[in-house]
NURO-854847 format. One line per 5 residues: number of its first residue (from 1); their letters; for each residue x, y, z of C-alpha. Coordinates in pm, 1 decimal, decimal comma. Last residue first. Layout:
N
NUM	A	X:Y:Z | ...
This chain:
118
118	XXXXX	-417,9:-2,5:-2670,0 | -523,1:-264,4:-2422,2 | -380,3:-550,1:-2224,7 | -493,6:-525,5:-1863,5 | -293,7:-669,7:-1578,5
113	XXXXX	-434,1:-698,2:-1230,2 | -195,8:-801,9:-951,4 | -244,4:-1088,8:-712,9 | -234,2:-1111,8:-333,1 | 67,7:-1341,5:-341,7
108	XXXXX	14,6:-1705,1:-272,8 | 147,6:-1975,6:-37,1 | 32,9:-2336,7:-23,7 | 17,9:-2416,4:-386,5 | 8,7:-2795,3:-406,5
103	XXXXX	245,8:-2881,8:-693,9 | 344,8:-3212,1:-526,1 | 706,1:-3109,1:-568,2 | 647,4:-2823,8:-327,4 | 455,6:-2513,7:-402,8
98	XXXXX	493,9:-2138,5:-395,1 | 271,1:-1884,6:-567,4 | 277,2:-1578,8:-791,3 | -58,6:-1441,8:-903,5 | -177,4:-1259,2:-1210,7
93	XXXXX	-533,8:-1123,4:-1244,6 | -602,2:-1130,1:-1611,4 | -579,9:-964,9:-1953,9 | -380,4:-1203,5:-2167,8 | -671,9:-1235,6:-2409,5
88	XXXXX	-620,8:-863,7:-2489,3 | -296,4:-972,4:-2662,3 | 58,5:-1004,2:-2538,6 | 345,5:-1066,5:-2773,9 | 586,0:-1175,5:-2497,0
83	XXXXX	521,3:-1291,9:-2138,5 | 815,4:-1237,0:-1902,1 | 768,1:-1362,4:-1548,2 | 1016,2:-1263,3:-1279,1 | 1152,7:-1419,8:-965,0
78	XXXXX	1263,5:-1260,1:-641,7 | 1511,4:-1318,2:-364,1 | 1712,9:-1004,7:-444,0 | 2044,2:-1184,2:-468,7 | 1863,6:-1492,2:-602,1
73	XXXXX	1736,7:-1308,4:-904,2 | 1518,0:-1561,7:-1078,3 | 1395,5:-1604,7:-1434,4 | 1076,3:-1716,0:-1596,4 | 1007,7:-1716,5:-1971,8
68	XXXXX	682,6:-1722,1:-2155,6 | 582,6:-1679,1:-2518,0 | 639,7:-2016,5:-2684,0 | 531,6:-2203,6:-2372,2 | 201,8:-2020,2:-2330,6
63	XXXXX	-54,9:-2297,9:-2382,4 | 207,7:-2567,4:-2336,9 | 242,8:-2464,2:-1974,9 | 594,9:-2383,6:-1860,3 | 871,5:-2532,2:-1651,1
58	XXXXX	1205,4:-2390,1:-1541,0 | 1505,7:-2536,0:-1371,4 | 1681,6:-2291,6:-1141,8 | 1750,7:-2542,2:-863,3 | 1486,1:-2392,9:-639,0
53	XXXXX	1246,3:-2446,9:-924,8 | 1105,7:-2194,6:-1166,0 | 741,6:-2211,5:-1268,2 | 491,6:-2178,0:-1548,6 | 159,7:-2057,0:-1662,3
48	XXXXX	-92,4:-2222,6:-1430,3 | -439,0:-2109,5:-1529,9 | -710,2:-2033,4:-1270,4 | -1066,6:-2027,1:-1388,4 | -1255,3:-1787,2:-1607,2
43	XXXXX	-1487,1:-1490,1:-1562,5 | -1209,4:-1236,0:-1614,2 | -876,6:-1415,6:-1678,4 | -712,3:-1584,5:-1382,8 | -338,0:-1620,8:-1378,0
38	XXXXX	-76,0:-1842,1:-1215,8 | 299,7:-1784,6:-1198,5 | 496,1:-2040,0:-1004,5 | 783,6:-2080,3:-763,2 | 887,4:-2434,3:-682,4
33	XXXXX	1023,4:-2548,2:-350,9 | 1221,6:-2859,6:-267,2 | 1538,7:-2701,1:-135,8 | 1538,4:-2336,3:-46,4 | 1675,8:-2134,6:-336,7
28	XXXXX	1374,8:-1898,6:-333,6 | 1464,0:-1818,6:22,6 | 1202,7:-1767,7:293,0 | 1037,6:-1492,5:491,5 | 1019,7:-1259,7:197,0
23	XXXXX	963,1:-1321,9:-174,1 | 924,3:-1046,4:-432,2 | 737,0:-1163,9:-739,7 | 812,0:-967,5:-1053,8 | 593,6:-918,1:-1356,5
18	XXXXX	708,4:-841,6:-1709,3 | 464,2:-813,4:-1998,5 | 616,9:-792,8:-2341,9 | 446,3:-575,5:-2599,5 | 231,7:-695,2:-2892,1
13	XXXXX	-79,5:-532,9:-2742,7 | -18,7:-251,6:-2496,9 | 31,5:-317,3:-2128,7 | -158,9:-177,7:-1830,8 | -124,0:-263,2:-1462,6
8	XXXXX	252,1:-260,3:-1479,9 | 447,5:-480,5:-1239,7 | 472,6:-607,3:-885,4 | 365,9:-928,0:-714,2 | 418,5:-984,3:-349,1
3	XXX	494,2:-1322,7:-182,0 | 517,5:-1388,1:188,3 | 671,6:-1693,0:356,6
């Protein structure tokens, strides 16, 4: 399976960031898989933000729960992250990834840089 992130590289503070992960070589509705968004701010470690399951159920980290939503477009085999009210602290390299129920991320996109700045 291949994953490819797409979205704007620059977002202004207070706006909503939307990133899409295009999946090829496998269906996002395939049983047992979970599709996540993970980010890495400059100089920091990886942060799991949230996921959407093959069933359509969604999960999110408490740190961003109030600002994040994840949706899927099964007809296009892609899923999208929406992060509202962004601040410069949301500047990071954003990845999409696939895991099973063990939450071991075996497949990753190459990542896309997002900078929040006015």
